[in-house]
LUMMIPA-814384 format. One record per residue (C-alpha): x, y, z; residue number from 1. Coordinates in pm, 1 decimal, decimal comma, always signed. Each point is the difference from the previous one (the first is absolute). Layout:
          u          v          w     k
          X          Y          Z   NUM
...
//
This chain:
          u          v          w     k
       +0,0       +0,0       +0,0     1
     +138,2     +344,8      -81,3     2
     -108,6     +346,7      +99,0     3
      -18,7     +243,2     -286,0     4
      -78,5     +368,5      +18,8     5
      -27,9     +274,5     -255,3     6
      +53,1     +368,9      +54,8     7
      -65,9     +254,8     -263,5     8
     -238,7      -91,5     -281,8     9
      +98,1      +85,6     -354,6    10
     -200,8     -151,0     -279,1    11
      -57,0     -372,7      -29,8    12
     +314,8      -96,0     +189,8    13
     -101,9     +211,6     +294,4    14
     -348,2     -147,6      -10,7    15
     +134,1     -355,9      +24,5    16
     +219,6      +96,5     +290,2    17
     -283,2     +167,8     +185,2    18
     -236,9     -290,7      -60,2    19
     +250,4     -232,4     +167,5    20
       -6,4     +222,1     +305,6    21
     -372,8      +15,3      +58,0    22
     -121,1     -319,1     -161,8    23
     -179,2     -254,5     +224,3    24
     +241,1     -277,5      +99,8    25
      -58,6     -318,9     -191,3    26
     +194,4     -325,1       +2,4    27
      -15,5     -279,2     -251,9    28
      -44,5     -244,6     +285,5    29
     -209,8     +201,1     +243,6    30
     -331,9     +189,0      +23,3    31
      -40,9     +351,0     -120,3    32
      +25,3     +266,6     +274,1    33
     -227,6     +303,3      -50,2    34
      +88,7     +345,8     +111,2    35
     -208,4     +188,1     +259,5    36
     -173,6     +322,9     -106,5    37
     +240,1     +218,3     -188,8    38
      -20,5     +290,0     +247,2    39
     +117,2     -211,4     +295,2    40
     +272,4     -225,8     -136,9    41
     +292,6       -6,4     -236,8    42
     +155,0     -340,2      -77,2    43
     +325,3     -117,9     -148,1    44
      -37,8     -303,5     -210,2    45
     +209,4     -307,4      +78,1    46
      +12,1     -207,3     -313,9    47
     +215,5     -199,1     -235,8    48
       -9,4     +190,3     -330,1    49
      +49,7     -315,2     -203,1    50
     -255,2     -226,7     +165,5    51
     -328,3     +119,3     -161,5    52
     -159,7      -37,6     -335,5    53
       -9,4     +285,6     -241,3    54
     -378,7      +51,6      +29,0    55
       -4,1       +1,2     +379,1    56
     +289,5     +241,4       +0,3    57
     -176,2     +229,9     -244,3    58
     -317,1       -7,6     +210,4    59
     +188,8      +89,2     +318,3    60
     +184,7     +282,9     -168,4    61
     -328,1     +148,1     -122,3    62
     -158,0      -38,2     +344,6    63
     +293,8     +162,8     +176,3    64
      +11,9     +282,7     -247,2    65
     -372,6      +56,4      +39,6    66
      +31,3      +23,7     +378,4    67
     +293,0     +237,6      -33,7    68
     -199,6     +226,7     -231,9    69
     -288,2       +4,3     +245,5    70
     +218,8     +173,1     +257,8    71
       -0,1     +376,6       +3,3    72
     +300,1     +187,5     -125,0    73
      +79,1     +111,7     +355,3    74
       -5,5     -359,5     +123,8    75
     +221,6     -121,0     -281,3    76
     +248,6     +280,9      +59,9    77
       +1,2      -69,3     +374,0    78
      +66,5     -371,8      -56,4    79
     +286,7      +67,1     -238,1    80
     +145,7     +261,3     +234,6    81
      -10,4     -238,5     +295,7    82
     +166,2     -276,4     -200,6    83
     +276,4     +233,9     -115,2    84
      +48,5     +133,2     +352,3    85
      +28,1     -352,8     +140,8    86
     +258,4      -91,7     -261,3    87
     +211,2     +309,6      +71,5    88
      -16,6      -57,3     +375,4    89
     +105,4     -362,4      -46,2    90
     +304,1      +97,6     -206,3    91
     +107,5     +271,3     +243,7    92
      -45,0     -226,9     +300,5    93
     +198,3     -281,4     -159,4    94
     +295,7     +228,0      -82,2    95
       +1,4     +157,2     +345,8    96
      -20,0     -331,1     +186,7    97
     +273,3     -153,9     -212,6    98
     +236,5     +292,2      +59,3    99
      -75,0       -8,7     +373,1   100
      +74,0     -371,8      +21,4   101
     +326,9      +43,3     -184,9   102
     +109,9     +286,4     +219,8   103
      -87,2     -185,0     +320,1   104
     +190,1     -305,0     -117,3   105
     +314,2     +198,7      -74,0   106
      -20,7     +189,8     +325,0   107
      -44,4     -319,2     +202,5   108
     +296,7     -162,0     -173,0   109
     +218,6     +297,4      +76,2   110
     -110,2      +24,6     +362,4   111
      +60,8     -370,0      +50,4   112
     +355,4      +26,9     -132,5   113
      +63,8     +309,2     +209,7   114
     -115,0     -183,6     +312,8   115
     +252,7     -272,7      -77,9   116
     +282,0     +252,5       +4,8   117
      +40,2      +41,5     -374,7   118
       -7,5     +370,7      -71,7   119
     -162,6      -27,1     -334,8   120
      -81,5     +304,8     -206,1   121
     -370,2      +84,8      +45,4   122
     -230,2      -74,0     -292,2   123
      +28,8     +261,8     -266,3   124
     +366,6      +85,9      +55,2   125
     +263,5     -177,4     -203,9   126
     +317,8      -93,9     +186,5   127
     +309,6     +216,2      -19,6   128
     +294,8     -218,1      -92,7   129
     +277,8     +154,1     +201,6   130
     +150,8      -59,3     +344,0   131
     -105,2     +207,0     +300,0   132
     +127,2     +355,0      -11,0   133
     +348,3      +34,7     +136,3   134
      +84,9     -365,1      -41,9   135
     +200,1     -173,6     -268,8   136
       -7,0     -364,2     -108,1   137
     +195,6     -213,2     +241,9   138
     +312,2     -188,4     -100,8   139
      +93,6     -345,3     +123,7   140
     +313,0     -101,9     +180,2   141
     +317,1     -145,9     -129,5   142
     +169,4     -270,5     +205,3   143
      +99,7      +39,4     +358,6   144
      +79,7     -280,3     +234,8   145
     -130,1     +123,7     +333,1   146
     -332,7     -148,7     +122,3   147
     -318,0     +198,8      -33,0   148
      -74,6     +174,5     +329,4   149
     -374,8      -18,6      -35,2   150
     -188,4     -269,4     -196,2   151
     -227,6     +269,7     -132,8   152
     +295,8     +175,9     -157,0   153
       +6,4     -251,2     -280,5   154
     -337,8     +121,2     -109,4   155
     +146,1     +335,4      -97,0   156
     +233,5      +44,5     -296,4   157
     +346,4     +123,0      +92,9   158
     +321,1      +97,4     -167,4   159
      +73,4     +170,0     -332,5   160
     -100,6      -37,3     -358,6   161
     -302,4     -232,7      -14,0   162
     -315,3     +203,6      +58,1   163
     -317,3     -200,2      +52,6   164
     -296,0     +125,8     -198,9   165
     -297,5     +119,6     +196,5   166
     -298,0     -212,0      -86,4   167
     -290,7     +176,0     -168,3   168
     -342,8       +9,7     +162,9   169
     -187,5     -324,9      -28,0   170
     -291,0       +8,4     -237,2   171
     -336,5     -151,6      +73,4   172
      -66,7     -322,3     -182,7   173
     -334,4      -99,8     -143,8   174
     -160,8     -297,9     +163,4   175
     -102,6     -289,7     -215,4   176
      -89,9     -361,1      +11,1   177
     +311,1     -207,5      +55,8   178
      +22,9     -324,5     -190,4   179
     +151,6     -305,4     +167,3   180
     +351,5      -93,2     -114,8   181
      +18,8     -264,1     -268,9   182
      +77,1     -358,3      +84,0   183
     +331,4     -164,6      -58,9   184
     +171,3     -333,8      -51,3   185
     +341,8     -118,8     +109,7   186
     +121,4      -40,5     -352,2   187
      -84,0     +356,8      -80,7   188
     -258,5      -82,0     -268,6   189
     -260,2     +237,5     +127,4   190
     -277,4     +116,7     -224,1   191
     -138,3     +293,9     +194,4   192
     +100,4     +356,4      -56,9   193
     +129,4     +200,3     +289,3   194
     -153,6     +336,7      -59,0   195
     -260,6     +199,1     -179,4   196
     +113,4     +167,7     -322,5   197
     -129,7     +340,3     +103,7   198
     +261,6     +248,5     +110,5   199
     +107,3     +362,9      +30,8   200
     -292,8     +118,3     +207,8   201
      +51,6     +348,0     +136,7   202
     -158,0     +161,6     +301,5   203
      +11,5     +376,8      +42,2   204
     -194,5     +144,0     +289,5   205
      -99,4     +365,9       +8,6   206
     -221,2     +166,2     +259,3   207
      -38,6     +365,4      +97,6   208
      +55,8     +126,1     +351,6   209
     +375,8      +55,7      +26,2   210
     +134,4     +280,7     +212,7   211
      +95,7     +312,1     -188,4   212
     +366,0      -13,7      +98,7   213
      +27,5     -354,3     -135,6   214
     -148,5     +107,5     -329,5   215
     +278,3     +253,3      -45,5   216
     +269,8     -267,3       +9,6   217
     +150,1     -129,7     -317,5   218
     -188,7     -317,1      -87,7   219
     +134,9     -276,7     -219,1   220
     -262,0     -221,7     -153,9   221
      +56,4     -355,9     +114,6   222
     -194,3     -289,5     -143,1   223
      +30,6     -352,9     +132,0   224
      +25,3     -240,7     -290,1   225
     -163,5     -310,5     +134,8   226
     +116,2     -323,5     -156,9   227
     -271,3     -262,7      +30,1   228
     -227,2     +222,2     +204,8   229
     -252,4     -279,2      +42,2   230
     +266,0     -202,1     +179,9   231
     +122,4     +287,5     +215,9   232
      -60,8     -131,4     +349,7   233
     +290,1     +161,4     +179,6   234
      -82,6     +231,4     +293,3   235
     +148,6     +348,6      +14,3   236
     +344,3      +15,3     +163,8   237
      +10,6       -3,2     +375,4   238
      +79,4     +296,5     +215,9   239
     +344,3     -139,9      +74,4   240
      +76,7      -30,8     -367,9   241
     -117,6     +353,4      -65,4   242
     +218,4     +133,3     +278,4   243
     +300,9     -200,1     -111,3   244
      +18,2     +155,2     -344,2   245
       -7,5     +359,7     +115,6   246
     +328,5     +146,9     -122,0   247
     +254,3     +121,4     +250,8   248
     +279,1     +250,5      -31,5   249
     +303,9     -163,1     -162,1   250
     +327,2      -41,9     +184,2   251
     +167,7     +202,2     -272,6   252
     -248,0     +240,4     -161,2   253
     +246,4      +85,9     -274,9   254
       +8,8     -363,9     -107,2   255
     -371,4      -13,0      -74,3   256
     -156,8     +142,9     -312,3   257
     -360,7     +123,0      +38,2   258
     -233,3     -242,4     -170,0   259
     -225,0     +106,3     -281,4   260
     -256,9     -278,2       -3,2   261
     -238,6       -6,1     -291,9   262
     -361,3     -107,4      +40,5   263
      +45,7     -281,6     -250,5   264
     +305,7     -134,7     +181,1   265
     -177,5      +13,0     +335,7   266
     -297,2     -175,6     -151,0   267
     +219,5     -287,4     -116,1   268
     +205,3      -17,7     +317,3   269
     -321,7      -54,1     +192,6   270
     -102,4     -272,0     -244,7   271
     +324,1     -184,3      +78,8   272
      -63,8      +38,9     +372,3   273
     -350,5     -137,2      -49,3   274
     +140,8     -302,0     -180,0   275
     +252,4      -60,0     +278,1   276
     -263,6      +31,2     +272,0   277
     -223,6     -241,6     -187,3   278
     +280,6     -255,8      -22,6   279
     +116,1      +57,1     +357,1   280
     -352,7      -37,2     +136,3   281
      -20,6     -359,3     -120,7   282
     +357,0      -83,1     +103,2   283
      -66,9     +128,4     +350,8   284
     -327,7     -189,1      +29,2   285
      +92,7     -333,2     -157,0   286
     +380,4      -30,6      -11,4   287
     +144,6     +215,8     +278,5   288
     +357,4      -98,8      +76,6   289
       +7,9     -260,1     -276,7   290
     +191,8      +12,2     -325,2   291
     -265,6      +45,6     -269,1   292
     -369,3      +73,0      -27,9   293
     -242,2     -222,3     -188,7   294
     -274,3     +257,9      -61,3   295
     -256,9     -223,1     -169,5   296
       -8,7     -270,7     +265,1   297
      +65,0     +257,2     +275,1   298
     +297,4     -187,8     +136,7   299
     +378,5       +0,8      -21,4   300
     +298,6     -196,6     -119,6   301
     +343,5      -38,7     +159,5   302
     +332,9       +4,6     -178,4   303
     +250,6      +73,0     +274,2   304
     -234,8      +76,1     +288,0   305
     +154,3     +343,9      +53,7   306
     -284,4     +241,0      -74,4   307
     +130,6      +58,5     -350,1   308
     -276,5     +233,1     -123,0   309
       +4,5     +203,0     +320,4   310
     +374,2      +67,7       -7,3   311
       +7,3      +54,1     -376,2   312
     -269,6     +267,7      +42,5   313
     +146,2     +197,1     +291,4   314
     +181,7     +268,3     -197,1   315
     -289,8      +28,8     -244,1   316
     -230,7      +90,3     +288,2   317
     +248,7     +257,2     +125,5   318
      +42,6     +157,4     -343,6   319
     -377,8       +9,5      -60,3   320
      -54,9     +165,3     +338,4   321
     -205,7     -290,0     +138,3   322
     +143,1      +40,9     +347,5   323
     -273,8     -182,0     +191,7   324
      +50,0     -313,5     -207,4   325
     +376,0      +44,3      +34,4   326
      -25,5      +17,7     +379,9   327
     -198,9     -324,2      +13,9   328
     +252,5     -175,0     -223,4   329
     +294,4     +133,4     +200,8   330
     -157,1     -134,3     +318,0   331
      -18,1     -345,4     -159,6   332
     +366,2      +21,3     -102,2   333
      +97,0      +95,9     +354,1   334
     -209,0     -261,3     +181,4   335
      -47,3     -289,0     -242,7   336
     +277,1       -8,4     -261,0   337
     +264,7     -256,9      +88,0   338
     +264,6     -153,8     -223,6   339
      +78,1     -272,7     +250,6   340
     -193,5     -258,0     -200,0   341
      +84,8     -338,5     -141,3   342
      -97,8      +99,6     -352,3   343
     +171,1       -1,0     -339,6   344
      -17,1     +332,2     -179,2   345
     +114,1     +104,2     -344,7   346
     +307,9     +219,6      +33,2   347
      -91,2     +230,8     -286,1   348
     -369,8      +51,9      +80,6   349
      +65,2      +44,9     +372,2   350
     +276,2     +250,1      -69,5   351
     -182,1     +221,6     -245,4   352
     -339,1       -6,9     +175,8   353
      +65,1      -29,6     +372,9   354
     +358,0     +120,6      +50,8   355
      -50,0     +274,5     -259,5   356
     -332,9      +99,7     +152,8   357
     +143,8      +26,2     +351,1   358
     +300,7     +203,6     -114,3   359
     -220,6     +234,3     -198,9   360
     -231,0      +56,7     +297,0   361
     +296,7      +78,1     +219,1   362
     +114,8     +270,7     -240,3   363
     -347,4     +149,6      -39,2   364
      -92,2       +0,9     +369,2   365
     +328,8       -5,5     +190,7   366
     -153,8     -269,6     +221,8   367
     +271,0     -225,3     +149,7   368
     -244,0     -291,9      +13,2   369
      +26,9      -54,9     -374,4   370
     +379,3       +6,7       -1,2   371
      +15,1     -248,5     +287,0   372
     -232,7     -237,4     -185,3   373
     +199,1      +43,7     -321,1   374
     +326,7      -82,6     +174,0   375
     -153,3     -311,2     +158,7   376
     -126,5     -122,6     -336,4   377
     +320,4      +83,0     -186,2   378
     +211,1     -202,6     +241,1   379
     -234,1     -297,6      -39,6   380
      +32,3      +11,9     -379,2   381
     +381,9      -12,0       +1,3   382
      +25,7     -384,9       +2,3   383
     -120,4       +8,1     -362,0   384
     +345,2     +127,5     -102,6   385
     +183,1     -298,4     +149,9   386
      +55,0     -182,5     -328,9   387
     +316,6     -126,7     -172,5   388
      -27,7     +272,9     -262,4   389
     -130,3     +289,2     +216,1   390
     -304,9       +2,8     -228,3   391
     -285,0      -22,4     +252,6   392
     -253,2     -278,8      +29,7   393
     -354,4      +91,8      -92,8   394
     -156,6     -112,1     +329,9   395
      +92,4      +53,2     +363,9   396
     -156,4     -116,0     +326,2   397
       -2,7     +314,7     +210,9   398
      -62,4     -191,9     +321,7   399
     +259,9     -274,3      -36,4   400
     +263,5     +205,7     -177,5   401
      +33,7     -243,0     -291,0   402
      -31,9      +49,6     -374,7   403
      -45,5     -217,2     -307,5   404
      -73,3      +20,0     -373,7   405
     -342,7      -91,3     -138,4   406
      -90,8     -368,7      +43,3   407
      +22,9      -68,6     -371,2   408
     +329,1     +173,3      -93,4   409
     +325,0     +145,0     +132,7   410
      -50,1     +314,2     -208,9   411
     -117,9     +342,2     +105,8   412
     -158,2     +241,3     -244,9   413
     +222,7     +289,1      -95,5   414
     -257,3     +265,3      +92,8   415
      -31,3     -144,1     +350,5   416
     +368,8      +13,5      +89,2   417
      +70,3     +337,5     -165,5   418
     -307,8     +189,6     +124,1   419
      +66,6       +2,3     +374,3   420
     +293,1     +240,9       -5,2   421
     -178,7     +331,7      +59,2   422
     -151,9     -130,5     +321,1   423
     +307,8     -176,4     +145,3   424
     +224,3     +294,6      -86,5   425
     -238,2     +240,9     +171,7   426
      -17,1     -223,0     +308,3   427
     +378,5      +18,0      +32,7   428
      -10,3     +375,0      -59,2   429
     -239,3      +44,5     +294,4   430
     +145,6     -252,5     +244,0   431
     +368,1      +51,6      -86,6   432
      +29,0     -379,2      -26,2   433
     +170,3      -80,3     -330,2   434
      -96,1     -367,9      -22,5   435
     -325,5      +70,5     -182,6   436
     +149,2     +223,0     -267,7   437
     +305,6     -219,9      -41,0   438
     -209,0     -309,6      -70,4   439
     -224,8     +180,0     -248,5   440
     +285,3     +175,3     -180,2   441
     +190,3     -326,2      -38,1   442
     -283,4     -138,8     -210,5   443
      +21,8     +296,0     -238,2   444
     +378,1      -32,7      -29,0   445
      -34,9     -366,5      -93,1   446
     -270,5      +62,0     -260,6   447
     +194,7     +291,9     -144,3   448
     +288,3     -223,6     -110,4   449
     -195,8     -316,5      -89,8   450
      +26,9     -141,4     -354,9   451
     -318,9      -81,6     -186,6   452
     -141,6     +349,0      -45,7   453
     -123,5     +105,1     -342,6   454
      +83,6     +368,9      -56,9   455
      -86,0      +71,9     +361,1   456
     -308,7     -222,5       +7,4   457
       +6,9     -273,5     +264,9   458
     -156,0     -348,9      +21,1   459
     -286,1      -55,9     +242,8   460
     +163,3     -250,1     +239,0   461
     +319,3      -26,5     +201,7   462
     +129,1     -302,9     +189,7   463
      +61,4      +46,9     +371,1   464
     +272,2     -266,9      +10,2   465
     +210,7     +100,2     -300,4   466
      -95,4     +365,4      -16,3   467
      -40,9      -31,4     -378,3   468
     -290,8      +81,8     -228,2   469
     -221,8     -294,0      -86,8   470
     -263,7      -50,5     -271,0   471
     +202,5     +220,8     -227,1   472
     -124,1     +140,8     -327,7   473
     -335,6     +138,1     +121,8   474
      -16,6     +375,6      +55,4   475
     -300,5     +197,2     +122,7   476
      -84,7     +315,1     +191,0   477
     -304,7     -174,4     +144,3   478
      -37,9     -241,7     +289,5   479
     +319,5     -131,5     +164,6   480
     +225,1     +269,8     -148,4   481
     -185,6     +333,2       +2,7   482
     +114,6     +168,6     +319,7   483
     +367,9      -87,3      -58,9   484
       +7,1     +279,1     -259,5   485
     -203,6     +232,2     +222,1   486
     +233,7      -42,1     +297,4   487
     +313,9      +60,2     -203,4   488
     -112,1     +358,5      -55,4   489
     -158,9      +52,8     +340,7   490
     +302,8     -122,9     +196,5   491
     +214,9     +240,3     -198,2   492
     -239,1     +283,8      +86,9   493
      -35,9     -108,2     +363,9   494
     +375,9       +0,0      +52,3   495
      +47,8     +352,2     -130,7   496
      +96,7     -104,4     -356,2   497
     +343,4     -123,8     +100,7   498
      -10,7     -372,4      -86,0   499
     +120,1      -18,4     -358,4   500
      -47,6     -376,6      -41,2   501
     -372,6      +34,8      +58,8   502
      -31,0     +282,4     -253,3   503
     +207,1     -191,5     -254,0   504
     -218,8     -310,0      +32,4   505
     -316,9     +207,9      -31,6   506
     +107,1     +191,9     -309,1   507
     +121,8     -315,6     -170,4   508
     -326,7     -176,3      +81,1   509
     -213,7     +278,1     -149,2   510
     +204,6      -13,9     -318,0   511
      -59,9     -375,7       -8,6   512
     -372,1      +55,8      +43,3   513
      -10,2     +246,1     -288,0   514
     +206,5     -228,8     -222,0   515
     -166,7     -334,8      +65,1   516
     -341,5      +46,7     +162,0   517
     -161,7     +322,8     -122,8   518
     -239,8      -34,6     -294,7   519
     -306,4     +174,0     -143,3   520
     -340,2     -142,7      -79,5   521
     -122,1      -12,4     -357,6   522
     -347,7     +156,5      +30,7   523
      +54,9     +294,7     +237,5   524
     +379,4      +25,6      +15,6   525
       +2,9      -49,3     +376,3   526
     +344,8      -46,6     +151,2   527
      +31,3     -299,2     +231,8   528
     +263,9     -216,4     +169,1   529
       -9,2     -367,0      -95,3   530
     +203,7     -301,9     +107,7   531
     +295,2     -187,1     -146,3   532
      +19,4     -378,2      +25,9   533
     +313,3     -153,6     -150,4   534
      +24,2     +280,1     -258,8   535
     -368,7      -29,5      -90,0   536
     -213,5     +310,1      +61,5   537
     -338,7      -39,5     +167,3   538
     -239,9     +300,2      -15,0   539
     -116,0      -64,6     +356,1   540
       +3,6     +260,9     +275,4   541
      -98,7      -45,0     +364,8   542
     -186,4     +281,7     +169,1   543
     +296,5       -0,1     +238,7   544
     +213,9     +146,8     -280,4   545
     -195,5     +324,6      +25,5   546
     +231,3      +98,9     +286,2   547
     +261,5      +76,1     -266,0   548
     -155,6     +323,7     -119,9   549
      +26,0     +156,7     +346,2   550
     +350,3     -134,4      +55,2   551
     +122,5     +140,3     -331,3   552
     -153,6     +336,8      +83,8   553
     +166,4       -4,0     +343,2   554
     +336,2      -68,1     -162,4   555
      -44,3     +280,8     -250,2   556
      -93,7     +233,6     +286,8   557
     +331,4      -91,6     +163,6   558
     +207,8      +91,9     -302,2   559
       -4,6     -318,3     -207,0   560
      -39,5      +11,7     -382,5   561
     -298,5     +192,9     -130,8   562
     -109,0     -282,8     -226,7   563
      -88,0     -195,1     +315,4   564
     -283,8     +248,1      +50,4   565
     -108,5      -38,0     -363,1   566
      -32,8     -375,0      +49,5   567
     -181,4      +58,0     +331,2   568
     -264,4     +213,8     -174,5   569
      -58,5     -266,3     -266,2   570
      -25,5     -285,9     +248,6   571
     -235,1     +200,1     +220,0   572
     -243,3      +31,3     -290,7   573
      +13,6     -376,1      -55,8   574
      -63,2      -83,8     +364,2   575
     -303,7     +227,9       +1,4   576
     -127,9     -163,7     -317,2   577
      +20,9     -336,0     +176,6   578
     -276,0     +141,6     +221,7   579
     -191,2     +206,1     -252,4   580
      -38,1     -275,0     -259,6   581
     -155,0     -240,7     +250,8   582
     -377,2       -6,2      +41,7   583
      +27,1      +58,4     +375,5   584
     +265,8     +269,8      -30,9   585
     +238,3     -222,0     +200,0   586
     +321,7     -154,2     -124,8   587
      +55,4     -374,4      -24,0   588
     +287,8     -159,2     +189,0   589
     +177,7      -79,7     -329,0   590
      -47,4     +151,9     -344,8   591
     +116,0     -114,0     -342,9   592
      +43,1     +251,8     -279,5   593
      -84,2      -14,1     -369,2   594
     +306,1      +39,9     -218,3   595
     -192,4       +7,2     -331,0   596
     -211,7     +296,9     -103,2   597
     -255,0     -234,4     -155,7   598
      -89,7     -150,7     +338,7   599
     -210,9     +304,8      +86,0   600
      +57,2      +29,6     +374,5   601
     +308,6      +81,6     +201,9   602
      -65,7     -190,7     +322,4   603
      -82,7     -369,3       -1,8   604
      -91,7     -177,2     +323,0   605
       +8,3     -376,3      +36,5   606
     -267,8     -161,2     +220,8   607
     +249,6      -99,2     +270,5   608
     +132,2     +357,9      +25,7   609
     -324,9     +195,2      +39,5   610
      +13,1      +44,7     +376,6   611
      +75,3     +326,3     +179,5   612
     +160,8       -4,9     +345,2   613
      -43,6     +372,0      +86,0   614
     +364,0      +56,2      -91,8   615
     +169,7     +340,6      +39,5   616
     +265,0      +16,3     -274,5   617
     -191,9     +215,3     -247,8   618
     -121,3     +256,3     +254,9   619
     +351,1       -1,3     +148,1   620
     +143,4     +110,1     -333,4   621
     -281,6     +251,5      -48,6   622
     +108,0     +160,1     +329,2   623
     +361,3      +31,4     -116,3   624
     -100,0     +128,0     -343,1   625
     -226,7     +268,4     +142,2   626
     +257,7     +113,3     +256,2   627
     +262,8      +48,0     -270,3   628
     -211,7     +129,0     -291,4   629
     -304,5     +165,3     +167,6   630
     -202,8     -135,1     -293,6   631
     -359,0      -21,6     +126,3   632
      -83,9     -294,3     -227,4   633
     +179,9     -230,1     +242,2   634
     -239,0     +108,3     +273,8   635
     -296,9      -62,0     -228,1   636
     +127,8     -348,5      -78,1   637
      +41,1      -71,8     +369,4   638
     -352,3     +125,3      +66,0   639
     -136,2     -232,7     -267,9   640
     +176,6     -293,3     +164,5   641
     -129,8      +86,7     +347,7   642
     -355,1      +16,1     -132,4   643
      +39,9     -341,3     -161,2   644
     +130,7     -144,9     +326,0   645
     -305,3     +140,6     +175,9   646
     -236,4     -124,6     -265,6   647
     +119,1     -358,2      -43,0   648
     +200,7      -95,6     +310,2   649
     -170,2     +182,8     +285,8   650
     -197,0     -234,5     +226,4   651
     -318,3     +160,2     +140,4   652
      +57,4     -112,5     +359,2   653
     +358,2     +123,7       +7,3   654
     +328,1      -79,0     -167,6   655
     +117,8      -45,3     -358,1   656
      +55,0     -329,1     -176,2   657
     +221,3     -129,2     -275,6   658
     -201,6     -111,3     -303,3   659
      +30,0     -281,8     -250,0   660
     -102,2     +161,2     -328,2   661
      +70,0     +358,9     -102,4   662
     -172,9      -61,1     -333,3   663
     -343,0      -75,7     +144,6   664
     -156,1     +300,0     +174,9   665
     -320,7     -194,4      +64,5   666
     +186,7     -279,5     +174,6   667
     +351,0     +102,8     +109,5   668
      +15,7     -293,8     +238,6   669
     +118,0     +111,1     +345,9   670
     +290,0     -207,4     +134,7   671
      -70,5      +80,3     +365,4   672
     +342,3     +143,1      +83,5   673
     +126,6     +348,7      +73,3   674
     +377,5      +13,0      -28,5   675
     +182,9     +207,8     +259,9   676
     +161,7     +204,7     -275,1   677
     -335,3     +148,9      -99,0   678
      +10,2     +205,4     +319,9   679
     +377,4      +17,0      +27,8   680
      +67,9     +106,8     -359,7   681
     -293,8      +47,8     -236,6   682
     -203,5     +245,9     +207,2   683
     +312,3     +173,9     +130,6   684
     +128,8      +71,8     -350,7   685
     -343,0     +119,5     -109,4   686
      -10,4     +241,3     +292,7   687
     +346,5     +134,3      -78,3   688
      -95,7      +28,8     -367,7   689
     -300,3     +219,3      +82,2   690
     +176,0     +213,2     +262,9   691
     +100,0     +352,5     -101,7   692
     +272,3       +5,8     +265,1   693
     +323,7      -85,3     -178,4   694
     +185,4       +5,1     +334,2   695
     -213,2     -283,4     +134,1   696
     +265,6     -274,7       -7,5   697
     +220,7     +192,2     -240,1   698
     +182,9     -224,5     -244,9   699
     +312,5     +202,8      +67,6   700
      -11,8     -104,7     +365,5   701
     -155,5     -345,5       -2,3   702
      +32,8     -318,8     -198,7   703
     -285,4     -252,1       +0,9   704
      +73,2     -366,7      +47,4   705
     -173,5     -247,3     -230,0   706
     -295,5      -13,3     +241,3   707
      -43,2     +381,0       -6,5   708
     +150,5      +57,0     +344,0   709
     +198,2     +328,2       -6,0   710
     +352,8       +1,6     +140,7   711
     +223,3     +309,3      +22,0   712
     +276,6      +69,8     -250,0   713
     +332,1      +19,3     +181,2   714
     +202,0     +320,7      -28,6   715
     +282,4      -17,2     -249,1   716
     +337,8      -28,8     +172,6   717
     +224,9     +304,9      -26,9   718
     +231,2       -6,0     -299,1   719
//
């Protein structure tokens, strides 16, 4: 049944409309209802316009029209006037009530946040993105060995040169129905998607009623770009977190440059914080103190049993200004973290993630706790170097003080034994105990003079008994070899550019890469780095190889040949295309490239290589490229990648998951695992990419280990 009304009668159309208003109500399945005397009653007809025969309809129209004509002109005018007045009143009332509801809702939200200690900007006033008047962004301490006098001191940044960005006001998030997380299977063949494809919702609240003096302040428009707004379940930051990020006066005001923070940059920085909070929420609830989160099944997995994700994320929380989360994690490190365990750990992974994370936190906070823990761990890892060749074993039992190679071989991978040097050297630098640096440097001296290299390129394996390369003839910059090349350059930078053997090995290796591994695709002329197997070229490139663009740019920034930067720019484009050309906007773990123009597409992905593990290498290089070129396209590429992570890997209940198939947006196949490096590296590099503060972890003062933990560059010795 529908209610129809007509207002204003013009010709035949107006007559039909009016007849529908005053016609006696008739139903095809019910009795006819007659109107009372015309002077006492006006009726609206409830009818289905398609349910009557033509003749009955014609009869009713004539009857209604006749009754209408029988009314006096004054009565007809009065009826039409009343109908028009009712319609106008209804429209006005609806608009007024709607506006009132909206205003009350915004005011209540603001008052609630204010009661919780969050001094939000009242509705109608956009936040001013600048620190409190008279205060400058606070720097963070360099190393000092004395204990912290007050445990609360660690919550405040100290020392020169690393200002912490003040966090922008938290935006209100729209509420929505939250879908349950998809199911999962142990083998990873999961058919459910992990998120809704909608994204980029924006909420801008404006409400009058701001004091006049506030209106006179300079206002910067700030819009919160909400990724996956329908999944945004995070509460606003706590009062402690808000207080923790208030900037303090720096120890050396001259060392700090005033920050000019753009609205767009602040918008994206907050999006990274939102992603971190979302991941941390699930880790805290389902995997606290354990190694890795399984966000789909809401559980955890253990690798070493050392709180791997928590320690890997410590410096990220500090850099992002998430001081409340940092304080909780620090408390766990102080009270729960113990290395006195009968457990085998991988030397490489434990060094870059846990030892590197502890050392980095010590430098950022000046908190002696982290240095003490780092020294304890470092001493427990030293048995790995007790081999006939001084090439360390891959595994060490940190409780028993024993070490051994993998169960199936006596080899270690080259990347593992040559990518622990930054951390062990820094540990010696802080403790003044040379054993750590001596053991790590000995490995590099041995590799430097080994036969079996191919124009600076090295095989993937080295034997711990003989100290010689094994499985010769295969050369790659991917898994098992990648960070060897990275650490050649970074050790040279860390040591003040004084170790000529490291620089020589690095320069020779890059020439070998250009000579033997660099090719271009046929269709789009994309430059990529392939592999060489017994003099046979394979157009295969791991996502891991995307570290090379940032490393080349870092070398060029430190005075190495300019053509290194040219190659970095070309490779950066290719790594972005590995994301862009996939249906989900996420890169596969391994890509193959078309060498023939007739093949039509540049990037080919085999079924076994379609997974994405939330890896950081591409956004890492985007960070380096933006820092050195200031080209905004690198930020846009990073923003695209973050949105794809939110769209296809974000789990509604908290956390992010690796996926099985980057080519199927309808069914990416969550793998139910969030690697620690997603928080330790991927989100950290995205935050640094979007930050306008070039002094935040300046690349002239810090060098990042291969797990994105910043360590200070040592001063060059006097000449």
